[in-house]
Structures are given as structure tokens and as C-alpha cells.
N, C-alpha and C positions, 0 to 999 in steps of 0.2 A: 473708647470714644472715634470717632471718625475725625482725621488731622487733613489739613490741607495737603492737598499731592500737585500743587499749582502748574498748568501746562501754559506755556506762553502759546502755544498754536492754538491751543484750545480756545484761551480766552479771547483771541482774534476772531475766530470762528463764531464764539456766543455773541461777541458784540456786533457782529452782523446778523446774526439771527435775530437778537432781538428788535434790534432798529427794524427789520425787516417786519416782524409781529406787530411793534407797536404800528407801523403803515399801514398795516391790514386791518387792526381792530380798532384805531382810533382815531378820530378827524385831527388832533394835534396832541403834542406833549410839550406843555409850558411850563417854563421854571420863574420863581420869583426869587430873586438872591439877594439879600439884605448884604450892609455894608460890612465888610471885614471878614466876610466868607472865604473869598478868593485870595485874599491877603495874609490868610495865616500862616506862620512860621512854620517851615515845612519840616523844620526839625524836630520839631513838637508832635505827639501822635495825636489822634483825633478820634472820638467815638461821635459817630450820628446816631442818633436816637430817633424813634419814630412810631407815630400810630400803627396798627396792623389792621386795615380795612379792605383788604385782596390779595388775589392769588398775584399778583403782577410784581408785588413789593421786591421782590428779589432781583427782578429783571431789572426795574427803574434805578436802583442801585448802582449797579452794572452801568448803566447808560450815562448815569452823572457822573460816575468815575471817570468814563473815558471821554465825555467833553469839557468836563471843568477839571478834575483834580488832577489825575494821573498817577494815583494814590498807590499802596500796595492794598489792595482791596481786601478786606477779612470780611465776614458775615456767618451768624450764628443761625441753624436751622435746628428743628426737632430732630433728634435722632430716628425715629421711625419713616420721616421724608425723606432723609438723607441717606437711608439705608437704601430706599426704594431708587433714588435719582444721585446716585453715589458721581455722576458725571459733576456735581456742583463742586464739590473740592478740588476739581483740577481749576476752578475761578476763584479759589477763595475762601470756599467755606467750610467749615466746622460743626460738629455735634453737639448737643445738649439732649440728655435724656433726663426728662423731668419726673419718669416712673422711678427713678432711683436719684433721691434724693442728695446723695453723697456724690455721685458722679458730678454736681454741677460745682464742686471744690474742684475737681480736675479740669473741668472747661474753664473757669476763672483764673485758674494758674496758666491754661493753656493761652486764655487770650490775652493775659498781661506779657507773656513771653512774645506772642507776636507782636503785640504792640511797642514794647523796648526793644526789639532786635535791630542791630545796627543793618541801616541800609540807607543809600542815595535817596530813596522816595520816603514822602510821608508815609508811618503807619496808620492805617485807617480800618474802625470797624464800625460796620453797619449792625444796628440792632433794634429788635422789635420788643421792648421790655414787656408789654401786652401779655406776651407768649402765645396767642392764639388770634385768629382773624375774628375782630369784632366790626360791628355797624361802626361808620364814620362819625355818627351824632351820637354814639351813647354816652353818656355822662352819669356820675365819673367814671372817669379813667382808673382801670386799677394796673401797675407797674409792679412787677416782680423785683426785688432787691439787688440781682444778679449784676446789672447794669453798674451801679453803684458801687458794688463788690469789685468789680475789674477795675475800675477807677479809682478805689483805694488801694488795690494791688499795685497796680501801675507808678503810682505815687511813692510807694515802699522803695522803688528802683530809679525815677527820673522827678527831676524838680516839677515837671507842671505835665499838664493834659488839657486839650480841649474837649468840650461838650458841647454839640450843635444840635439846637433842634431842627428836624424836617417832618413836614406833614405832606399827605396827601390826601386827595379829594378826586372822583371821576364823576363829571356832571353832564347832564344832557343840555345844550344850549340851541344854536340854530341849525344845526346838523343833524344827519340821521344817525351818525358814528359819536360815541361821547367824545368829552375832552377831558385828559390828564393835567391836572395842577399838582405842582411839586413847590414848596415854598421852604426855603432855609431861613433861619432866624440868625443874627449877630451870634459868634461864638463866645462860650462862658469859657474863661482860662481858669483853670482849678491848680491850685496849689496847696502843699501840706498845710500852711498856717490859714488857709480859708476852707478848706473841705472839714465839715461841720459833721460826717458821720455818714452812713449810707443810707439810714433812714430820712434824715434831712434831705440829702441828694435827690433820692427816690421821691421824695414830696416836691420837690422843686420840679424835678421834670414833668411831673404829672400834670402839677399846675401848668407850665409851660404849655405843655403840648395841648393842652384844652383851652387856653387863652387862643393857641396860634392857629390852632382847629379852627375856632369860632371868629378869628381875624379873616382867614383865608375864605370860609364860607360867605362873610359879609360882602367881600370884595367880589365874588363870583354874583350873588345876587344881587348888587349895583352896579355890575357890570364895570367897576373901576378897576380894569386890567391892563392899562397903561406900561407896567411897570413888568408885564409877562414876556419873557423871549422863550419863543417857539425854538425848540431844537429838532422836534420831529416833525413833520407835515403828512399825515396821513394820505391814501390813496383815494381818488374821487369817489364819494358815494354815490347811491343812485339818485339821488336829487339832485345833485351837482351835476352827473353827468345828463340828467335830462334836460338841467337848463340851459348847459352847453352845447346840447343838440338843439334843442329849438331856437338858439343864437344863432346856432351854425344855418339851420333851415332859413330863418327869418333874412339872414346875410346873403344865401344864397339866393331865394325871391326878390330882395331887393336889386341885387346885382343883374339876374335876369329882366326886370323891368325897367332897368335903364338900358339895357342894351336894344330890348324891343322897342321903346321909345327912340333911340338913336337912329333904329334903322329905317323907323317909320318915317 
């Protein structure tokens, strides 16, 4: 498997590059954060699990880590993809080879080691249990059991771990460029006494993600977006540039009219 080869310098560069790309391709990136997410005990590891609906998922996990959490970010990427783009290992990525079922055990063990390693920062794993990119409105969702297996193995070493539902949706609203919406649900603290097994936790995460996605969709449809915090504002799109040019031209005409009247 391909393991993490973290580089502080490269992580800084990738953070700058990600923001630049979001400003280029999106009108905005907005985040909804429920109570408790930012108040997590940083000595307890956390798994952020999310739907996998677009190519951008790995990028916004890095963006949110920088903006809100300042954690030790780790993310699982398919072996073949990570082999092509090994630079992601420098920002916390490691591989999972689904073509070799036995390798999953190695990946689960390695993920648990990363989450329980001594650190001044909170150890975090971002994972997409669907395993493949699927349409955001596909129902029902299917989650592999690997995420729950990682939680189970972590609980063999530490007394608790957070699991946090995060969902993403890209939608076009009033602008030429799309909006990226990210929503975080309140953390669930899992302990050995409350852990009911990998199948039960996997089923819980599937239901939570489906409900969470439906809630976000409704908020966007109804434009109830007062609790959205914009963390990246995109560059002006063509329609905004056109509107700005028209306003400037009208202002110039107005000033020229005032000046001609005063001269007469």
C-alpha cells in the first residue's frame, strides 16, 4: 500500500492551490456547521464520513481542515488513483486496493494507527464509504464496512472516537458558476460500550448521510441559507462582469450629463 509521506511545505502549497481552483471554478464555497463540531475534544480522534459525488471531494476536505480544524488530515484514496497522483501522499493520503480484499485489513490497521498516534493536534480521517463517485441524489446509498471497521479497531486502543457526517452538494443558483455547499452534522461520540458492531454503525451512517443530503437539498431549494458561511468567494463570472461594466458606463454617462449641465 501507499502510505502517508507528509510534507509541510507541500501542504501549504496545496492549500493555496486548492483555494485558487475553487475561486476559478465556483461562485462560492459555503459551509453549514452544526453545534458541537468546532467544540470537539481535540485529544479524541475523529472520522469525517461523506457522500462521494464529485471529483472535488479531496480538495474541500483539505480546505475545511485549514479553515476550521487545523488537524492532522488523513484521507483514503483508491490505490490506482493514488499511484497516478502520488503527490497526495504528501498532504495525508494513503491507499486502499479494492482489487485485493486482503489488503483492506492492512489499510484498516494503518488507518487506526494514524488515528491513535500521539500528537498535539487532533488526528482526523476523511473517508468516502461509497467507494466510488455516484450522483448526489442516488438512493439508497451503499456504504462499505471499512469505515466502521476502522472505528472498531481504534476503540481497541483508545476509549472513544468521534464520527461526523459531512455532505456536499453542487448547485447552480443565480450565477453563471455553481455553488459548492458543505454541511457538517453534530459529532457522534462512540465508545466501546455504545459500539454495536460494524454492520449497525455502517447502517447508521448510511441513514444519516441520506437524511443529511435530503436536508441540505431542501435548504437549497427553499433558499433557507442564512446559516451558510462563505469561506471562498469565486472570481467574477461573465454575468457579473457585464453587470459591473453596465453600471460603470451608466455612472460615467450620469457624471458627464451633470458636468455638461453645470457648464451650460
